[in-house]
Every structure is written in C-alpha cells, then in structure tokens.
C-alpha positions in Angstrom: 9.2 3.9 4.8 5.9 1.9 5.2 2.6 3.4 6.4 0.8 1.4 9.1 -1.8 0.1 8.8 -1.3 -0.3 5.1 -4.0 -0.4 2.5 -4.1 -4.2 2.4 -4.6 -4.4 6.1 -7.4 -1.8 6.0 -9.2 -3.5 3.1 -9.0 -6.9 4.9 -10.4 -5.4 8.0 -13.3 -3.8 6.0 -14.0 -7.1 4.3 -14.1 -9.0 7.7 -16.3 -6.4 9.3 -18.7 -6.5 6.4 -18.8 -10.3 6.2 -18.9 -11.0 10.0 -21.1 -8.1 11.3 -22.9 -6.3 8.5 -24.0 -9.1 6.1 -25.7 -11.2 8.9 -27.6 -8.2 10.0 -29.1 -7.6 6.6 -31.4 -9.5 4.3 -32.4 -9.7 0.6 -30.7 -7.6 -2.0 -28.9 -5.4 0.4 -27.3 -8.4 2.1 -26.1 -9.6 -1.3 -24.7 -6.1 -2.1 -22.8 -6.0 1.2 -21.4 -9.5 0.5 -20.2 -8.3 -3.0 -18.5 -5.2 -1.5 -16.7 -7.5 1.1 -15.5 -9.6 -1.8 -14.4 -6.5 -3.7 -12.3 -5.4 -0.7 -10.6 -8.8 -0.6 -9.9 -8.6 -4.4 -8.4 -5.2 -4.0 -6.3 -6.3 -1.0 -4.9 -9.2 -2.9 -4.1 -7.0 -5.9 -2.4 -4.4 -3.7 -0.4 -7.0 -1.9 1.1 -8.2 -5.2 2.1 -4.9 -6.7 2.3 -1.2 -6.2 4.6 1.8 -6.8 6.4 1.4 -3.4 7.1 -2.3 -4.0 8.2 -1.7 -7.5 10.6 1.1 -6.6 12.0 -0.7 -3.6 12.5 -3.9 -5.6 14.3 -2.1 -8.4 16.5 -0.3 -5.8 17.4 -3.5 -3.9 17.7 -5.6 -7.1 15.2 -8.3 -6.2 11.4 -8.8 -5.8 9.5 -9.4 -2.6 6.6 -8.4 -0.5 6.4 -4.7 0.3 6.8 -5.0 4.0 9.9 -7.2 3.6 11.4 -4.8 1.0 10.7 -1.8 3.1 12.4 -3.4 6.2 15.4 -4.4 4.1 15.7 -0.9 2.6 15.6 0.5 6.2 18.4 -1.9 7.1 20.5 -1.0 4.1 20.1 2.8 4.8 21.0 2.3 8.5 24.0 0.3 7.5 25.3 3.1 5.3 25.4 0.9 2.3 22.5 2.4 0.4 22.9 2.8 -3.4 23.3 6.4 -4.6 19.8 6.4 -6.1 18.2 5.8 -2.7 17.5 9.4 -2.1 15.7 9.8 -5.4 13.6 6.7 -4.7 12.6 8.0 -1.3 11.9 11.5 -2.6 9.6 10.0 -5.3 7.9 7.9 -2.6 7.3 10.9 -0.3 6.1 13.1 -3.2 3.6 10.4 -4.4 2.3 10.0 -0.8 2.0 13.8 -0.4 0.1 14.2 -3.7 -2.4 11.5 -2.5 -2.9 13.2 0.8 -2.9 16.8 -0.4 -2.9 17.2 -4.2 -0.9 20.2 -5.4 1.1 20.3 -2.2 4.4 19.3 -3.8 6.3 20.9 -6.6 6.4 18.5 -9.5 8.0 20.8 -12.0 11.5 20.3 -10.6 11.5 23.5 -8.5 
C-alpha cells in the first residue's frame, strides 16, 4: 500500500514552487525566508525518502532494504502471488492503523479491542 502522491513528492513540489515562482516575486528578508523554507522542504523530502515506518516495516517483512516505492511494489507482488509471510497481515494492519491515526486521531482502537 503506497499513497500517491507521497510526502516526498509533495515536499519536492512545494520546494520547486517556492524556488521557481515565489522567491523571484519577493525581495529582501521575505525572499530569504522563502528560500530557506524551500530548502527545508528539500531536506525533509530527502530524510523521508531514506527512512520511515512504512519502509522499515516492509523491509523487515521482505528481508531486505530498499526504497519505499520499490518495497511496496514488491510486497504487492508477494501478496498477489500468494507467497506472503504469515506476519504480512499484522504489518498491513499496523500500517493502516498508523495512517488512520494520522488522518483522524482516535479513530482506531489501539487497546487491542
């Protein structure tokens, strides 16, 4: 399961918009602040591309490391092939629960019920 566009793609789009459209339209201190924010978006995108809960869970399940999109595609293939490890359901449930809690905190039952 992989949300599109992912956070990395969104942050890169934000950085590009700020750098290419917003920064040139500004001047002085505000222009500098917009340039800094664009740079922060790029830093966050780079950090998110390297690690994250989804990537870590998928890598552990598949037994090797890789980029999130590649791991998600491989996991999809493994599930479709019927060769998914027994712990796949627990990993997917944890992933869905984490995403639901981000979207609507308190929506899921986290006490095991």
